[in-house]
C-alpha positions in Angstrom: 122.0 34.3 -78.6 122.7 33.8 -74.9 124.3 37.1 -74.0 125.7 36.0 -70.7 128.0 33.6 -72.6 129.3 36.4 -75.0 132.6 38.1 -74.3 132.8 41.7 -73.3 134.6 42.4 -76.6 131.8 40.9 -78.6 129.2 42.7 -76.6 130.9 46.0 -77.3 131.0 45.2 -81.0 127.3 44.2 -80.9 126.3 47.5 -79.3 128.4 49.5 -81.7 126.6 47.6 -84.6 123.2 48.7 -83.2 122.2 46.2 -80.6 121.2 48.2 -77.4 120.6 45.0 -75.4 124.3 44.3 -75.5 124.9 47.4 -73.4 122.3 46.2 -70.9 124.3 42.9 -70.5 127.5 44.9 -70.0 125.8 47.0 -67.2 124.4 43.9 -65.5 127.6 41.9 -65.8 129.9 44.5 -64.2 127.6 46.5 -62.0 128.3 44.7 -58.7 132.0 44.7 -59.0 132.4 48.3 -60.2 129.8 49.6 -57.7 131.6 47.9 -54.9 134.9 49.5 -56.0 133.4 53.0 -56.1 131.6 52.6 -52.8 134.8 51.5 -51.2 136.2 54.9 -52.1 133.2 57.2 -51.4 131.6 55.3 -48.5 128.1 56.3 -49.7 126.1 53.8 -51.7 123.7 56.4 -53.3 126.7 58.5 -54.4 128.4 55.4 -55.6 125.4 54.5 -57.7 125.4 58.0 -59.2 129.1 57.8 -60.1 128.6 54.3 -61.6 125.8 55.7 -63.8 128.0 58.5 -65.0 130.7 56.0 -65.7 128.4 54.1 -68.1 127.4 57.3 -69.8 131.0 58.0 -70.5 131.1 54.5 -71.9 128.1 55.2 -74.1 129.7 58.5 -75.3 133.0 56.7 -76.3 131.3 53.9 -78.0 128.9 56.1 -79.9 131.7 58.4 -81.1 133.9 55.6 -82.2 136.7 56.5 -79.7 136.7 53.1 -78.0 140.1 51.3 -78.7 140.6 49.2 -75.6 140.6 45.9 -77.5 139.5 43.1 -75.2 140.0 45.2 -72.1 136.5 46.6 -71.3 136.5 46.0 -67.6 139.9 47.6 -66.8 138.8 50.6 -69.0 135.5 50.9 -67.1 137.4 50.7 -63.8 139.7 53.5 -65.0 136.7 55.7 -65.9 135.1 55.0 -62.5 138.4 55.8 -60.7 138.7 59.1 -62.5 135.1 60.0 -61.7 135.8 59.4 -58.1 138.8 61.7 -58.2 136.7 64.3 -60.0 134.0 64.1 -57.4 136.5 64.7 -54.5 138.1 67.6 -56.4 134.7 69.2 -57.1 133.5 68.5 -53.6 136.5 70.4 -52.1 136.6 73.3 -54.6 133.0 73.7 -55.7 130.7 72.1 -53.1 127.6 73.8 -54.4 128.1 72.9 -58.0 126.3 69.9 -59.7 128.0 66.7 -58.8 129.4 65.5 -62.1 130.0 67.1 -65.5 130.9 63.9 -67.2 128.0 64.1 -69.6 128.2 67.8 -70.3 130.4 67.2 -73.3 128.1 64.6 -75.0 128.1 65.8 -78.6 124.3 66.3 -79.1 124.1 68.5 -76.0 127.0 70.6 -77.1 124.9 71.5 -80.1 121.9 72.6 -78.1 124.1 74.4 -75.6 122.8 77.1 -73.2 123.6 80.7 -72.4 126.5 82.2 -74.4 127.4 78.9 -76.0 124.0 78.5 -77.6 124.5 81.9 -79.5 127.4 80.4 -81.5 125.4 77.3 -82.5 122.3 79.4 -83.3 124.3 81.2 -85.9 125.9 78.2 -87.7 123.8 75.1 -86.8 120.2 76.5 -86.6 118.7 73.8 -88.8 120.4 70.9 -87.0 119.5 72.4 -83.6 115.9 72.5 -84.6 116.0 69.0 -85.8 117.5 67.8 -82.6 114.9 69.5 -80.5 112.2 67.8 -82.6 113.9 64.5 -82.0 114.0 65.1 -78.3 110.3 66.0 -78.4 109.6 62.6 -80.0 111.1 60.7 -77.0 108.7 58.9 -74.6 107.7 61.3 -71.9 109.6 59.4 -69.1 112.8 59.5 -71.1 112.5 63.1 -72.1 111.8 64.1 -68.4 114.9 62.4 -67.1 117.1 63.9 -69.9 115.9 67.4 -69.2 116.3 67.0 -65.4 119.9 65.7 -65.9 121.2 68.1 -68.5 119.2 71.3 -68.1 118.4 71.2 -64.4 121.8 69.7 -63.3 120.0 67.2 -61.0 121.8 64.1 -59.8 120.3 60.7 -60.5 119.4 60.4 -56.8 117.5 63.7 -57.1 115.8 62.6 -60.4 114.7 59.3 -58.7 113.2 61.2 -55.8 111.4 63.7 -58.0 110.0 61.1 -60.3 109.3 58.4 -57.7 111.4 55.7 -59.2 114.6 53.9 -58.3 118.0 55.2 -59.3 118.5 52.3 -61.6 115.1 53.0 -63.4 116.2 56.7 -63.8 119.5 55.4 -65.3 117.7 53.1 -67.6 115.4 55.9 -68.9 118.4 58.1 -69.6 120.3 55.3 -71.3 117.4 54.5 -73.6 116.9 58.2 -74.3 120.5 58.5 -75.6 120.1 55.3 -77.6 116.9 56.5 -79.2 118.4 59.9 -80.0 121.4 58.2 -81.6 119.1 56.1 -83.7 116.9 59.0 -84.8 120.0 61.1 -85.7 121.3 58.2 -87.8 117.9 57.8 -89.4 118.0 61.5 -90.4 121.7 61.2 -91.5 122.8 63.9 -89.0 126.3 64.0 -87.6 126.4 66.4 -84.6 129.9 65.7 -83.5 131.8 68.9 -82.6 135.6 68.5 -82.9 
């Protein structure tokens, strides 16, 4: 199948049905336009790239959780997500300038289960077996993917900082994180584990 000829709607369906390459095509198809929009607001290309990456992680979260219902309107939906993240950035920058740039991935279901600090005590009591399984799954990730995941979610580093620490481009860091989430999703499904917290 020539993915560049496939509609956004069909690419979304293909990804939901287990084809990770469809997501790559969506990223490549809309990256220039969305990145230009974000950069026009923040006037900083590196920051714009970070926000763009967080936007696509919101996309991944919505698609993986079955919450996507923008039938045939993928690009406007992506633009709304990007716009909201820009607003979030400026709010956080004014009120909490020393805090990590974006919390858009903090509520990704699997990381809610791991938790940290006080939150983890609750899950240790009621989800100990699932938490241990998830940790084993994360340990099975390729080293490069696991490294980026830990830096992003546990060290609160931006993708720019991750790229600098690992000596790769921001897009490469994004790709590693994206495939880490895809691999975790697949391994969870293979183990018949649903870690969604409502």
